[in-house]
C-alpha positions as MATLAB code, in Angstrom:
seq = 'XXXXXXXXXXXXXXXXXXXXXXXXXXXXXXXXXXXXXXXXXXXXXXXXXXXXXXXXXXXXXXXXXXXXXXXXXXXXXXXXXXXXXXXXXXXXXXXXXXXXXXXXXXXXXXXXXXXXXXXXXXXXXXXXXXXXXXXXXXXXXXXXXXXXXXXXXXXXXXXXXXXXXXXXXXXXXXXXXXXXXXXXXXXXXXXXXXXXXXXXXXXXXXXXXXXXXXXXX';
ca = [
       0.000    0.000    0.000;
       1.409    3.383   -0.988;
       2.004    6.266    1.419;
      -0.499    8.316   -0.565;
      -3.201    5.679    0.001;
      -2.470    5.586    3.727;
      -2.820    9.358    3.929;
      -6.101    9.209    2.064;
      -7.437    6.569    4.461;
      -6.399    8.694    7.420;
      -8.245   11.640    5.911;
     -11.352    9.501    5.453;
     -11.164    8.326    9.049;
     -10.690   11.879   10.268;
     -13.690   13.059    8.267;
     -15.826   10.267    9.721;
     -14.705   11.197   13.236;
     -15.538   14.863   12.644;
     -18.994   13.912   11.388;
     -19.729   11.686   14.376;
     -18.576   14.195   16.985;
     -20.283   17.086   15.194;
     -23.513   15.121   15.106;
     -23.456   14.883   18.898;
     -22.706   18.602   19.231;
     -25.497   19.606   16.849;
     -27.824   17.271   18.745;
     -26.973   18.947   22.055;
     -26.789   22.560   20.916;
     -28.391   22.918   17.496;
     -26.879   24.437   14.369;
     -26.569   27.921   15.825;
     -25.448   26.803   19.269;
     -21.911   25.786   18.315;
     -19.058   27.578   16.581;
     -16.477   26.241   14.152;
     -13.786   26.749   16.788;
     -15.756   24.748   19.348;
     -16.359   21.937   16.874;
     -12.667   21.861   15.974;
     -11.720   21.743   19.647;
     -14.132   18.875   20.303;
     -12.773   16.987   17.281;
      -9.174   17.621   18.383;
      -8.243   19.332   15.117;
      -7.470   22.901   14.147;
     -10.112   25.036   12.407;
      -7.872   24.946    9.319;
      -8.046   21.140    9.225;
     -11.802   21.273    9.722;
     -12.128   23.618    6.742;
     -10.100   21.184    4.631;
     -12.948   18.709    4.983;
     -15.919   21.089    5.140;
     -15.863   24.633    3.700;
     -18.303   25.988    6.297;
     -20.302   25.071    9.369;
     -23.433   24.854    7.222;
     -21.660   22.401    4.907;
     -20.664   20.290    7.907;
     -24.234   20.351    9.213;
     -25.574   19.284    5.822;
     -23.040   16.435    5.718;
     -24.238   15.268    9.143;
     -27.824   15.324    7.875;
     -26.768   13.266    4.861;
     -25.320   10.581    7.139;
     -28.800   10.252    8.641;
     -30.335    9.929    5.176;
     -28.758    6.503    4.786;
     -30.904    5.266    7.678;
     -34.254    6.061    6.086;
     -37.018    3.585    6.806;
     -37.891    0.789    4.387;
     -41.566   -0.058    4.745;
     -41.788   -2.804    2.103;
     -41.524   -5.697    4.550;
     -43.877   -3.953    6.974;
     -46.542   -3.597    4.297;
     -46.240   -7.169    3.029;
     -45.713   -9.082    6.273;
     -49.298   -9.345    7.527;
     -52.933   -8.293    7.081;
     -53.308   -5.585    4.453;
     -56.089   -3.520    6.029;
     -55.346    0.119    6.827;
     -54.969   -0.201   10.600;
     -52.663   -3.231   10.561;
     -50.377   -1.824    7.873;
     -50.232    1.522    9.672;
     -49.338   -0.290   12.885;
     -46.451   -2.197   11.293;
     -45.126    0.883    9.475;
     -45.234    2.886   12.695;
     -43.348    0.197   14.612;
     -40.583    0.302   11.981;
     -40.355    4.090   12.172;
     -40.373    4.296   15.965;
     -37.804    1.529   16.466;
     -35.433    3.050   13.927;
     -35.736    6.526   15.404;
     -35.289    5.574   19.063;
     -32.161    3.611   18.132;
     -30.472    6.957   17.366;
     -31.390    9.513   20.017;
     -29.044   12.109   18.496;
     -31.116   12.163   15.308;
     -34.231   12.752   17.422;
     -32.550   15.700   19.146;
     -31.397   17.107   15.803;
     -34.939   16.882   14.433;
     -36.358   18.719   17.437;
     -33.730   21.436   17.170;
     -34.272   21.656   13.413;
     -37.790   22.893   14.148;
     -36.284   26.113   15.551;
     -32.983   26.299   13.632;
     -34.762   27.369   10.422;
     -32.455   25.302    8.216;
     -34.039   24.290    4.907;
     -31.837   21.217    4.448;
     -32.795   19.662    7.777;
     -36.437   20.686    7.384;
     -36.651   18.937    4.012;
     -34.792   15.879    5.266;
     -37.046   15.294    8.250;
     -40.113   16.044    6.128;
     -38.993   13.250    3.792;
     -38.417   10.907    6.734;
     -42.090   11.149    7.654;
     -43.358   11.225    4.073;
     -43.791    7.474    3.566;
     -46.033    7.264    6.606;
     -47.985   10.456    5.932;
     -48.560    9.557    2.281;
     -49.934    6.160    3.268;
     -52.380    7.707    5.759;
     -53.536   10.395    3.329;
     -54.058    8.033    0.394;
     -55.800    5.414    2.536;
     -58.181    7.886    4.194;
     -59.076    9.466    0.853;
     -59.807    6.029   -0.605;
     -61.963    5.059    2.379;
     -63.843    8.361    2.245;
     -64.841    7.583   -1.331;
     -66.585    4.422   -0.122;
     -69.979    5.841    0.753;
     -70.989    2.693    2.629;
     -68.249    3.374    5.189;
     -70.387    5.492    7.505;
     -67.703    5.781   10.199;
     -65.840    8.453    8.214;
     -68.895   10.621    7.564;
     -67.692   13.484    9.769;
     -64.286   13.537    8.092;
     -65.954   13.219    4.702;
     -67.840   16.443    5.407;
     -64.562   18.218    6.217;
     -62.957   17.025    2.983;
     -59.170   17.300    2.420;
     -58.790   19.525    5.481;
     -60.032   16.716    7.694;
     -57.489   14.312    6.238;
     -54.619   16.760    6.726;
     -55.661   17.372   10.325;
     -55.833   13.626   10.939;
     -52.330   13.154    9.523;
     -50.917   15.982   11.640;
     -52.573   14.563   14.742;
     -51.105   11.120   14.112;
     -47.605   12.447   13.443;
     -47.857   14.424   16.671;
     -48.728   11.276   18.618;
     -45.905    9.281   17.052;
     -43.339   12.050   17.506;
     -44.252   12.370   21.183;
     -43.840    8.610   21.623;
     -40.423    8.729   19.942;
     -39.345   11.556   22.237;
     -40.519    9.735   25.348;
     -38.910    6.429   24.347;
     -35.586    7.905   23.237;
     -35.130   10.893   25.540;
     -37.653   10.549   28.355;
     -38.301    8.310   31.330;
     -40.530    6.009   29.299;
     -37.511    4.644   27.451;
     -35.626    3.990   30.682;
     -38.502    1.990   32.136;
     -39.918    0.421   28.991;
     -41.061   -2.982   30.249;
     -43.767   -3.435   27.631;
     -41.943   -2.991   24.332;
     -42.410   -0.514   21.511;
     -45.276   -2.492   19.996;
     -47.397   -2.022   23.122;
     -47.229    1.769   22.938;
     -47.764    1.869   19.176;
     -50.946   -0.172   19.606;
     -52.209    2.465   22.027;
     -51.514    5.215   19.499;
     -53.214    3.274   16.709;
     -56.359    2.760   18.801;
     -56.432    6.434   19.798;
     -56.034    7.524   16.179;
     -58.674    5.148   14.826;
     -61.210    6.362   17.377;
     -60.305    9.952   16.571;
     -61.094    9.583   12.864;
     -64.213    7.530   13.530;
     -62.933    4.026   12.794;
     -63.195    0.993   15.032;
     -60.041    0.095   16.989;
     -58.362   -3.214   16.316;
     -58.869   -6.308   18.441;
     -55.264   -7.004   19.386;
];
């Protein structure tokens, strides 16, 4: 192996280390809560070395966000691995999302801070993370509303698209709160029941809220 190759590998390792440590700092303090000098100090490099890898703090932040993009949820197995009715598929998709998110508490913190950091890159990324779930709910509710014999959705049918959007926002709020409690709160420290137990509670609450019958677990 040539000296040049060794140097390149060291640079790759250093970049990976900077990304990992910066991720933790952004999770704790947000984009605007840390300076380049502080990041360099935490990473045990000079600001000049940091700029060799990332031309700006914003570029570093975007690179951290991109590392999270590789962990996006794959719902194919969740959709195909059981009953295909709306409630059961939604349950399995939600379990996948929640388990993946609570496995990386730093990404949860970054998402929460992104809500106030006003960074378009992070806003779009986290919007896309939820999109598979929100699209499924929206499409499914619209399809069910078109079935006139399904009387349970009559109230939402009267509200039209607004009712569907409100239902989606309500569900995302419930799921996000569960993720926060399981990854950052006391619920995660004393979780004796398992993620599935709490997701079932959310599903039942949501189904009742939109006028559908809860599942018989």
